[in-house]
C-alpha positions in Angstrom: 45.7 101.8 -10.5 49.2 100.6 -11.5 50.5 100.3 -8.1 47.6 98.7 -7.8 47.8 95.9 -10.3 51.8 95.5 -8.9 49.9 94.2 -6.0 47.7 92.0 -7.3 51.2 90.5 -9.3 53.5 90.2 -6.3 49.7 88.7 -4.1 49.5 86.3 -7.2 53.2 85.2 -7.0 53.0 84.8 -3.7 50.2 81.9 -3.5 51.7 80.3 -6.6 55.2 79.8 -4.8 53.2 78.5 -1.5 51.4 76.2 -4.2 54.8 74.4 -5.4 56.8 74.3 -2.7 54.1 72.6 -0.2 51.7 69.2 -1.1 48.5 70.6 -0.5 45.3 69.0 -0.7 41.8 70.7 -2.3 40.8 72.2 1.2 44.0 73.9 1.2 44.3 75.2 -2.5 40.4 76.6 -1.0 41.6 78.0 1.9 44.8 79.7 0.0 43.0 81.3 -2.1 40.6 82.1 0.0 42.8 84.4 2.1 44.8 85.9 -0.7 41.3 87.3 -2.1 40.2 88.7 1.5 44.1 89.7 1.9 43.2 92.0 -1.3 39.6 92.9 -0.7 41.7 94.1 2.8 44.3 96.1 0.0 41.7 97.7 -2.0 39.5 99.4 1.0 
């Protein structure tokens, strides 16, 4: 469980870095969040 939490934190930080470093449209933000959630689900599987 600790490893999963660490991975979630890492993914969250990665998303935050991408959002901060780019000026994204609402659609881009939605796509980024959806992709991150998909990646998390794949990691948990």
